[in-house]
C-alpha positions, -999 to +999 in steps of 0.1 A: -649+188-540-614+185-554-602+199-586-572+186-606-539+201-593-523+227-615-486+236-615-463+263-627-426+272-623-413+307-614-385+322-634-361+313-605-370+276-608-394+272-579-420+246-587-455+254-574-484+230-573-519+242-565-550+221-557-583+239-551-606+223-525-639+240-526-656+223-497-631+235-470-626+269-454-588+267-449-557+267-470-522+253-463-487+256-477-458+231-477-424+242-490-397+216-495-362+230-498-334+205-505-312+217-476-317+190-450-293+170-428-277+152-458-261+186-467-243+189-434-205+189-437-186+160-421-180+168-385-207+195-385-238+173-383-265+196-369-259+227-391-292+224-409-310+218-376-296+250-361-305+269-393-340+256-390-343+270-355-331+304-367-356+309-395-383+323-373-360+346-353-366+377-374-368+383-411-370+412-435-377+444-415-393+425-386-377+415-353-384+381-340-412+393-318-427+415-345-425+387-371-442+362-348-469+387-339-476+396-375-481+359-384-502+353-353-525+382-364-532+362-396-540+331-375-511+314-393-502+280-378-466+274-389-436+253-384-401+247-398-388+212-397-355+197-407-355+163-423-330+142-441-334+156-476-353+188-469-360+218-447-398+219-447-418+251-441-454+244-433-483+269-427-520+269-426-547+295-420-582+304-432-585+305-470-592+342-471-559+349-454-535+327-473-526+353-499-517+377-471-497+349-453-475+340-483-453+371-481-444+362-445-434+327-455-414+342-484-396+366-460-387+338-436-371+319-465-355+347-484-346+373-458-339+355-425-318+377-402-295+348-390-282+373-364-251+365-343-270+369-310-296+343-321-270+316-328-263+304-293-300+301-283-307+281-315-278+258-310-288+253-273-322+242-284-308+217-308-285+204-280-314+201-256-333+181-281-304+158-288-298+153-250-334+143-246-329+116-271-302+101-249-329+096-222-353+080-247-338+046-258-365+040-284-358+073-301-321+067-299-325+032-314-344+047-344-316+071-350-289+043-349-310+019-370-313+045-397-275+050-397-270+013-402-297+011-429-288+039-453-253+048-463-240+083-453-251+110-458-286+095-460-282+077-428-270+107-410-292+122-382-309+153-394-313+163-358-275+166-355-248+150-333-239+162-298-202+157-305-204+179-336-223+209-321-193+227-305-176+228-339-205+245-357-203+283-360-227+310-372-206+312-403-213+275-410-250+282-407-249+312-430-228+292-455-254+263-454-281+289-460-263+305-489-254+272-506-286+252-502-316+274-495-322+278-532-354+277-553-340+256-581-351+223-567-376+236-542-412+226-543-442+246-530-475+228-525-507+248-518-541+233-511-574+248-500-604+269-509-583+291-532-583+306-567-555+294-589-548+327-607-548+346-574-524+321-559-501+323-589-498+360-586-493+359-548-466+331-551-447+351-577-448+382-555-437+363-524-410+341-538-400+357-572-370+375-557-355+343-543-321+339-559-313+307-577-279+290-578-261+257-585-265+227-561-236+204-555-241+166-559-241+144-528-214+118-524-225+085-510-203+071-482-200+038-465-226+017-447-217+004-412-222-033-407-247-047-381-254-062-357-249-033-334-255-033-296-255-003-274-251-011-237-277+005-215-282-003-178-319-010-178-345-038-171-356-033-207-342-042-241-351-023-273-348-042-306-346-026-340-347-045-373-345-032-409-346-047-443-349-036-479-381-029-497-392-007-527-394+031-525-425+052-529-418+058-566-418+021-574-449+006-592-452-020-564-451+004-535-487-002-526-480-040-524-452-031-500-476-009-480-501-037-478-474-062-467-462-039-438-498-032-429-504-069-425-474-070-401-482-039-382-515-023-390-533-022-357-542-046-329-553-073-354-519-073-372-496-103-372-468-089-350-491-075-324-513-106-323-485-132-322-456-115-304-475-093-279-509-107-274-506-145-278-471-149-264-469-119-242-433-112-251-432-075-254-451-043-244-446-026-278-441-038-313-445-021-347-432-019-383-433+009-408-422+019-442-393+044-448-386+058-482-359+079-498-363+088-535-345+057-547-344+034-517-369+019-493-366+002-460-390-015-435-381-005-399-394-027-371-393-021-334-399-042-303-396-031-266-394-059-241-379-070-208-343-082-208-354-118-198-376-121-229-356-101-253-340-131-271-373-149-276-388-116-288-362-112-314-364-148-326-402-149-328-404-115-344-380-125-372-398-158-377-431-139-380-416-115-406-402-144-427-435-162-429-456-132-438-465-147-472-482-177-455-520-178-453-528-142-463-566-140-461-591-117-478-603-107-444-568-095-434-564-075-466-598-059-463-589-046-428-558-030-443-579-014-470-604-001-445-577+016-425-563+031-457-596+045-468-602+060-434-569+078-438-577+090-473-610+104-461-592+124-434-566+136-459-594+147-482-607+170-454-572+183-444-556+210-464-524+206-445-521+169-454-530+176-490-504+204-494-478+181-479-488+153-503-486+176-533-450+186-526-439+151-516-454+135-547-436+160-570-403+152-552-406+115-553-426+110-586-424+141-606-462+142-607-492+144-583-510+113-572-547+121-568-567+106-539-589+088-564-558+071-579-546+060-545-581+047-537-581+027-570-546+013-564-556+001-529-589-013-541-571-033-568-548-051-544-553-088-541-541-114-517-521-130-545-503-098-553-494-092-516-483-128-512-461-127-543-446-094-532-439-108-497-421-138-512-401-118-537-391-091-511-387-113-481-356-101-462-324-115-477-304-097-450-315-077-419-300-049-399-301-055-362-296-028-336-303-034-299-301-012-268-301-029-234-279-044-207-266-073-229-263-082-266-285-108-281-277-138-302-281-125-338-282-160-353-318-156-366-307-125-385-272-135-396-284-169-409-304-150-437-272-140-456 
C-alpha cells in the first residue's frame, strides 16, 4: 500500500520527499546534487566524473576500507553516478536499517576525504571507462549524438573527454566539490516501509550540517551542425538520429511517450517490424525519449552492415515521418500494457520509487503518483497520439554516423 508522499526542507535548503510503502520490507534513498557534467569547466570535461569516483574512497573518520565495510555490514547496496545535471547518490537496504544507513550517506556527501593519493586511481578509472567507449561504436555514437542535439554544456559528455583528463588536477576536483556539492538545490527522495517522523529526524541528523552556498548560472554555448560522420574501419555502420520533442514537464509528455513507444516499444513496434523484420536491413534498431528540464529529444539508433546502411537510413526516416498514419487501437493497447507492467514493477521497487520522487521534484516541482501516471496512460487515445505525431513530426533531424563511409543525408536535410 502506498501513502501520499510528504516533503520538508532542512534549514540548509535540502528538499526531502518521503513516501511510505507499507507492503515492502526494504527502503531506498536517491539524492540528486546539481554538480553533474554540465558544471565541468571548459577544457576539464571529466572533473565531475573523477569526483564521483572519489566519494567512496574514505569519508569522515573512516578509511576507504573501513567505510566500505561499515556500509556492507548494514547490507547497504549503494552507488554514485555522474550524469549531465546531477551527481546521484543511490542506496537501498532493509527498512529497519535505513535510519542507520543515512549517516553514512551523509558522511560520503559532506565529509569525503578527496585525498591526494586517491586522485590518480580515480582518474585512471575514468580514463579506462572512456577508452572502452572508443571500442564500442554504439556507445560512442550516443555520446556524439547528444553533443549534436543539445547545446553545450548540456550536450557535453558527463563521462568526460580523454583529451581533457591530463589537464584535470586534484585541486580542480576539490574546487568542483566546494562550488557545487551544495544542499541548496539538492533533492533527497526516500521510499520504503518507513515512518515519516523517524525519517525526518534521521535526515536532519545526517544532512543538517551540510553547508549551503550560492550556485552560479550556466551559460549556454553553441550547437554544432550535423550531419556528422566519424570514419571507422568496420563492416558495420552505426546510425544515430535525433529530433525535438516535448520534455517531461510538458502536459503532452505522455503523448510523446506513446508516439515513441509505437516506434520502438518491443518486437511489434513499427521500426522493428518494418526495418528489421520485414526488410531485414539491420540487426538492431530502437528509439527512446531523452529529457532535460526544459528540452526534449527523441534519439534513434540503427546498426547495420555497410552495404545496407543507406537503405536503412532512408527507410528508418520514412517510417518515422509516417508515424501518424494508421495508428490503431490495438497498437496503443500494447503500449499501455507495457507501461502498466512497468508501473507494477515500480510499485514493488523502493529503489525505483525513491528515484522517481527525486526526479519528479526536479522536473516538475511536485511528485507524480503512480495512480496519476496510470490515469494519464489510460486516457490516451489514438486521436491524441496521431495529432501529436503530426504536430511534432521532425522539422529537422540530427544525423550522426560511424562507419567506413559517409551516407547520403538527403532524406534528413530535405526536411529543413
